[in-house]
MDAnalysis code that builds the backbone (N, CA, C; Angstrom):
import MDAnalysis as mda
import numpy as np

u = mda.Universe.empty(327, n_residues=109, atom_resindex=np.repeat(np.arange(109), 3), trajectory=True)
u.add_TopologyAttr("name", ["N", "CA", "C"] * 109)
u.add_TopologyAttr("resid", np.arange(1, 110))
u.add_TopologyAttr("resname", ["MET", "SER", "GLU", "PRO", "LEU", "PRO", "PRO", "LEU", "PHE", "ARG", "ARG", "VAL", "GLY", "ASP", "LEU", "LEU", "LEU", "CYS", "ASP", "PRO", "LEU", "VAL", "CYS", "LEU", "ARG", "PRO", "PRO", "CYS", "LEU", "THR", "ASP", "ASN", "PRO", "GLU", "LEU", "CYS", "SER", "ALA", "ILE", "ASN", "GLU", "SER", "LEU", "ALA", "GLU", "MET", "ALA", "PRO", "PHE", "LEU", "SER", "TRP", "VAL", "GLY", "GLN", "GLY", "TYR", "SER", "LEU", "GLU", "LYS", "GLY", "ARG", "THR", "TRP", "LEU", "GLY", "ASP", "VAL", "CYS", "ASP", "ASP", "ASP", "HIS", "PRO", "ALA", "PRO", "LEU", "GLU", "ILE", "ALA", "PHE", "ILE", "ILE", "GLU", "GLN", "ARG", "PRO", "ALA", "ASP", "ILE", "LEU", "ALA", "GLY", "ALA", "ILE", "SER", "LEU", "TYR", "ASN", "SER", "ASP", "SER", "THR", "ALA", "ARG", "SER", "VAL", "GLU"])
u.atoms.positions = np.array([
    [-14.630, -0.855, -26.411],
    [-15.577, -0.819, -25.483],
    [-15.065, -0.203, -24.158],
    [-15.941, 0.348, -23.642],
    [-15.203, 1.008, -22.333],
    [-14.955, -0.003, -20.880],
    [-14.228, 0.368, -19.945],
    [-14.186, -0.386, -18.879],
    [-15.432, -0.208, -18.109],
    [-15.868, -1.559, -17.538],
    [-16.854, -1.488, -16.361],
    [-16.661, -0.216, -15.535],
    [-17.677, 0.523, -14.808],
    [-17.443, 1.408, -13.622],
    [-17.346, 0.297, -12.397],
    [-16.551, 0.877, -11.344],
    [-16.348, 0.439, -10.273],
    [-17.784, 0.181, -9.268],
    [-17.851, -0.388, -8.492],
    [-19.177, -0.305, -7.667],
    [-18.924, 0.772, -6.706],
    [-20.443, 1.545, -6.513],
    [-20.733, 3.010, -6.061],
    [-20.079, 3.050, -4.519],
    [-20.844, 1.719, -3.859],
    [-20.111, 1.586, -2.453],
    [-19.616, -0.181, -2.386],
    [-18.576, 0.034, -1.569],
    [-17.753, -1.371, -1.537],
    [-17.902, -1.524, -0.351],
    [-18.452, -2.984, -0.467],
    [-18.775, -3.632, 0.728],
    [-16.960, -4.105, 1.351],
    [-16.790, -4.204, 2.380],
    [-15.659, -4.871, 2.881],
    [-15.782, -6.205, 3.568],
    [-16.712, -6.968, 3.009],
    [-16.938, -8.222, 3.404],
    [-17.037, -8.608, 5.175],
    [-16.126, -9.285, 5.416],
    [-15.839, -10.152, 6.808],
    [-14.822, -9.097, 7.431],
    [-14.207, -7.941, 6.795],
    [-13.221, -7.673, 7.457],
    [-13.462, -6.963, 9.119],
    [-12.576, -7.221, 9.746],
    [-12.526, -6.682, 11.165],
    [-11.247, -6.045, 11.646],
    [-11.481, -4.758, 11.837],
    [-10.431, -4.200, 12.321],
    [-10.063, -3.813, 13.783],
    [-9.411, -4.976, 14.599],
    [-9.763, -4.609, 15.939],
    [-8.471, -4.433, 16.788],
    [-8.979, -3.395, 18.002],
    [-7.426, -3.881, 18.878],
    [-8.472, -4.010, 20.245],
    [-7.447, -3.771, 21.410],
    [-8.531, -4.053, 22.645],
    [-9.513, -3.061, 22.865],
    [-9.420, -2.088, 22.744],
    [-10.489, -0.562, 22.753],
    [-11.254, -0.526, 21.690],
    [-11.237, -0.945, 20.285],
    [-12.059, -0.341, 19.243],
    [-11.869, -1.528, 18.114],
    [-13.172, -1.764, 17.697],
    [-13.509, -2.786, 16.586],
    [-14.186, -1.796, 15.637],
    [-13.396, -1.589, 14.220],
    [-14.192, -1.445, 12.725],
    [-14.296, -2.667, 12.179],
    [-16.133, -2.568, 11.942],
    [-16.426, -3.649, 11.095],
    [-17.587, -3.456, 10.039],
    [-17.667, -4.056, 8.810],
    [-18.751, -3.480, 8.092],
    [-20.348, -3.506, 8.994],
    [-20.871, -2.283, 8.188],
    [-22.601, -2.037, 8.819],
    [-23.147, -2.929, 8.556],
    [-24.495, -3.250, 8.927],
    [-25.613, -3.989, 8.831],
    [-26.801, -3.450, 9.359],
    [-28.049, -4.005, 8.360],
    [-28.869, -3.057, 8.685],
    [-29.993, -3.228, 9.985],
    [-29.222, -4.405, 10.681],
    [-29.815, -4.309, 12.495],
    [-28.870, -3.550, 13.131],
    [-28.134, -2.696, 12.803],
    [-27.094, -1.939, 13.528],
    [-28.221, -0.473, 13.516],
    [-28.996, -0.449, 12.732],
    [-29.836, 1.250, 12.968],
    [-30.281, 1.575, 14.036],
    [-31.227, 0.812, 15.301],
    [-31.371, 1.343, 16.365],
    [-30.243, 1.690, 17.238],
    [-29.080, 1.104, 17.477],
    [-27.795, 1.535, 17.852],
    [-27.376, 2.573, 17.579],
    [-27.154, 2.660, 16.135],
    [-26.493, 3.759, 15.327],
    [-27.271, 5.055, 15.372],
    [-28.928, 5.161, 15.474],
    [-29.620, 6.410, 15.658],
    [-29.256, 6.669, 17.230],
    [-29.215, 5.816, 17.927],
    [-28.884, 5.936, 19.426],
    [-27.689, 6.863, 19.372],
    [-26.474, 6.272, 19.037],
    [-25.320, 6.871, 18.945],
    [-24.949, 7.924, 18.751],
    [-25.501, 8.336, 17.506],
    [-25.669, 9.722, 16.739],
    [-26.402, 10.481, 17.590],
    [-27.646, 10.436, 17.801],
    [-28.583, 11.577, 18.698],
    [-27.796, 11.716, 19.922],
    [-27.129, 10.848, 20.643],
    [-26.617, 11.163, 21.996],
    [-25.324, 12.318, 21.722],
    [-24.851, 12.416, 20.419],
    [-23.994, 13.313, 19.923],
    [-23.970, 14.742, 19.132],
    [-25.154, 14.944, 19.017],
    [-25.818, 16.030, 18.093],
    [-25.164, 17.216, 18.477],
    [-24.898, 17.544, 19.484],
    [-24.583, 18.727, 20.124],
    [-22.956, 18.909, 19.461],
    [-22.301, 17.449, 19.720],
    [-20.854, 17.720, 19.005],
    [-20.555, 17.421, 17.687],
    [-21.832, 16.828, 16.696],
    [-21.585, 16.772, 15.411],
    [-22.066, 18.014, 14.814],
    [-23.106, 18.239, 14.873],
    [-23.964, 19.174, 14.371],
    [-22.827, 20.622, 13.721],
    [-21.809, 20.718, 14.436],
    [-21.298, 21.904, 13.998],
    [-20.369, 21.609, 12.678],
    [-20.608, 20.171, 12.498],
    [-19.350, 19.494, 11.327],
    [-20.165, 18.925, 10.416],
    [-21.245, 18.543, 10.867],
    [-21.867, 17.759, 9.864],
    [-23.090, 18.000, 9.687],
    [-23.911, 18.418, 8.627],
    [-24.882, 19.112, 8.462],
    [-25.756, 18.406, 8.286],
    [-25.862, 17.123, 8.017],
    [-26.867, 16.001, 7.872],
    [-27.068, 15.469, 9.331],
    [-27.073, 15.918, 9.881],
    [-27.390, 15.507, 11.101],
    [-28.658, 16.481, 11.734],
    [-28.313, 17.735, 11.385],
    [-29.821, 18.769, 11.550],
    [-30.225, 18.608, 12.927],
    [-31.741, 18.088, 13.450],
    [-32.065, 18.359, 14.520],
    [-32.037, 17.294, 15.461],
    [-31.527, 16.204, 14.363],
    [-31.482, 14.786, 14.893],
    [-31.403, 13.389, 13.897],
    [-31.295, 12.427, 14.262],
    [-31.360, 11.345, 13.276],
    [-32.216, 10.353, 13.546],
    [-33.020, 10.081, 12.446],
    [-34.238, 9.216, 12.604],
    [-33.930, 7.403, 11.930],
    [-34.505, 6.899, 12.616],
    [-34.559, 5.245, 12.261],
    [-34.712, 5.634, 10.571],
    [-35.919, 6.735, 9.989],
    [-35.722, 6.396, 8.383],
    [-34.564, 6.672, 8.312],
    [-33.811, 7.947, 8.574],
    [-32.496, 8.276, 8.130],
    [-31.570, 6.919, 7.937],
    [-31.633, 6.374, 9.054],
    [-30.592, 4.948, 9.373],
    [-30.628, 4.008, 8.648],
    [-32.228, 3.982, 8.054],
    [-32.400, 2.890, 7.393],
    [-32.170, 3.069, 5.977],
    [-32.090, 4.263, 5.495],
    [-31.698, 4.860, 4.101],
    [-30.238, 4.501, 3.933],
    [-29.495, 5.402, 4.887],
    [-28.022, 5.100, 5.119],
    [-27.418, 3.374, 5.155],
    [-28.147, 2.802, 5.823],
    [-27.777, 1.515, 5.827],
    [-28.153, 0.466, 4.418],
    [-29.237, 0.896, 4.285],
    [-29.640, 0.460, 2.936],
    [-28.620, 0.704, 1.640],
    [-28.139, 1.755, 1.825],
    [-27.473, 2.542, 0.789],
    [-26.035, 1.649, 0.916],
    [-25.323, 1.797, 2.018],
    [-23.904, 1.204, 2.154],
    [-23.897, -0.427, 2.569],
    [-25.424, -0.944, 2.355],
    [-25.193, -2.602, 2.466],
    [-25.370, -2.735, 1.096],
    [-26.086, -1.915, 0.205],
    [-25.853, -2.501, -1.081],
    [-25.115, -2.148, -2.243],
    [-24.598, -3.200, -2.830],
    [-23.337, -2.660, -3.905],
    [-23.521, -2.232, -4.924],
    [-25.002, -2.210, -5.184],
    [-25.593, -1.604, -6.408],
    [-26.286, -0.233, -6.429],
    [-26.388, 0.122, -5.379],
    [-26.924, 1.302, -4.879],
    [-26.340, 2.719, -5.620],
    [-26.999, 3.527, -6.461],
    [-26.593, 4.647, -7.363],
    [-26.261, 5.798, -6.427],
    [-25.134, 5.989, -5.824],
    [-24.498, 6.929, -4.836],
    [-22.862, 7.542, -4.859],
    [-22.519, 8.385, -4.220],
    [-21.115, 8.442, -4.254],
    [-20.409, 7.442, -3.642],
    [-19.278, 6.932, -4.300],
    [-18.314, 6.148, -3.885],
    [-18.154, 5.968, -1.910],
    [-18.208, 5.398, -1.369],
    [-18.302, 4.991, 0.211],
    [-17.867, 3.844, 0.614],
    [-16.823, 3.645, 1.508],
    [-16.627, 2.732, 2.047],
    [-17.122, 2.679, 3.671],
    [-18.008, 2.297, 4.172],
    [-18.418, 2.241, 5.603],
    [-17.978, 1.167, 6.841],
    [-17.526, 1.808, 8.027],
    [-17.294, 1.167, 8.721],
    [-18.219, 0.822, 10.329],
    [-18.677, 0.367, 10.852],
    [-19.426, 0.590, 11.999],
    [-18.133, 0.610, 13.372],
    [-18.317, 1.584, 14.172],
    [-17.251, 1.438, 15.376],
    [-18.034, 0.839, 16.468],
    [-17.191, 0.297, 17.122],
    [-17.658, -0.753, 18.160],
    [-16.332, -0.256, 19.395],
    [-17.107, -0.120, 20.461],
    [-16.099, 0.191, 21.931],
    [-15.986, -1.539, 22.401],
    [-14.490, -2.027, 22.615],
    [-14.323, -2.800, 22.976],
    [-14.012, -2.824, 24.476],
    [-14.193, -3.885, 25.660],
    [-14.633, -4.784, 25.524],
    [-15.976, -5.675, 25.065],
    [-16.836, -4.722, 25.124],
    [-18.565, -4.828, 25.787],
    [-19.154, -4.751, 24.033],
    [-18.529, -4.222, 23.196],
    [-18.686, -4.551, 21.868],
    [-20.305, -3.411, 21.616],
    [-19.823, -2.111, 22.291],
    [-21.041, -1.252, 22.125],
    [-20.864, -0.525, 20.822],
    [-21.948, -0.156, 20.036],
    [-21.853, 0.662, 19.020],
    [-21.520, 2.171, 19.422],
    [-20.727, 2.534, 18.957],
    [-20.215, 4.118, 18.935],
    [-20.278, 5.019, 17.916],
    [-20.580, 4.695, 16.915],
    [-20.740, 5.334, 15.758],
    [-20.093, 4.685, 14.473],
    [-20.347, 5.429, 13.377],
    [-19.719, 5.114, 11.994],
    [-18.887, 6.063, 11.697],
    [-18.165, 5.507, 10.576],
    [-17.403, 6.193, 9.689],
    [-17.012, 5.683, 8.580],
    [-16.707, 6.792, 7.334],
    [-16.643, 6.061, 6.085],
    [-15.441, 7.127, 5.280],
    [-15.106, 5.813, 4.286],
    [-14.076, 6.368, 3.259],
    [-14.352, 6.819, 2.142],
    [-14.162, 7.729, 1.458],
    [-14.362, 8.071, -0.096],
    [-13.503, 8.565, -1.037],
    [-13.730, 8.134, -2.126],
    [-12.767, 8.428, -3.323],
    [-11.476, 7.520, -3.013],
    [-11.379, 6.064, -3.175],
    [-10.716, 5.355, -3.024],
    [-9.920, 5.460, -4.422],
    [-8.710, 4.869, -4.506],
    [-8.106, 5.359, -5.869],
    [-7.116, 4.205, -5.445],
    [-7.024, 2.984, -6.063],
    [-6.451, 1.815, -6.036],
    [-5.136, 2.259, -6.832],
    [-5.210, 2.947, -7.440],
    [-3.462, 3.095, -8.391],
    [-2.804, 3.931, -7.289],
    [-3.439, 4.830, -6.769],
    [-2.401, 5.828, -5.755],
    [-2.593, 5.056, -4.211],
    [-3.195, 4.295, -3.874],
    [-3.533, 3.646, -2.963],
    [-3.855, 4.461, -1.829],
    [-5.054, 5.276, -2.276],
    [-5.376, 6.282, -1.388],
    [-6.581, 6.460, -1.155],
    [-7.643, 6.771, -0.012],
    [-8.757, 7.145, 0.275],
    [-8.604, 8.488, 0.912],
    [-9.934, 9.264, 0.985],
    [-10.049, 10.253, 2.090],
    [-11.085, 9.993, 2.942],
])
């Protein structure tokens, strides 16, 4: 019998990685309006490096991504996502994802 496959998205539960200036936390569906706004404010800087940005980031695209990363059972590439908040005002500044986690090598990309 083969071993079960790992979850395709990994939730980090209530994990918070914070310092006085920045906090990384798990995303939630209610982040969508602020996330879309942060991405759209940075289109010129992001577009040359991130093809998915395109001509703008819609609430629909945000709902799809957040639905994926907030759902452990969604069939997509392995991704561990975090929301980036600026401290001390807790302003959503963006998101970051880690891919291809390897627990035996203790590494991610």
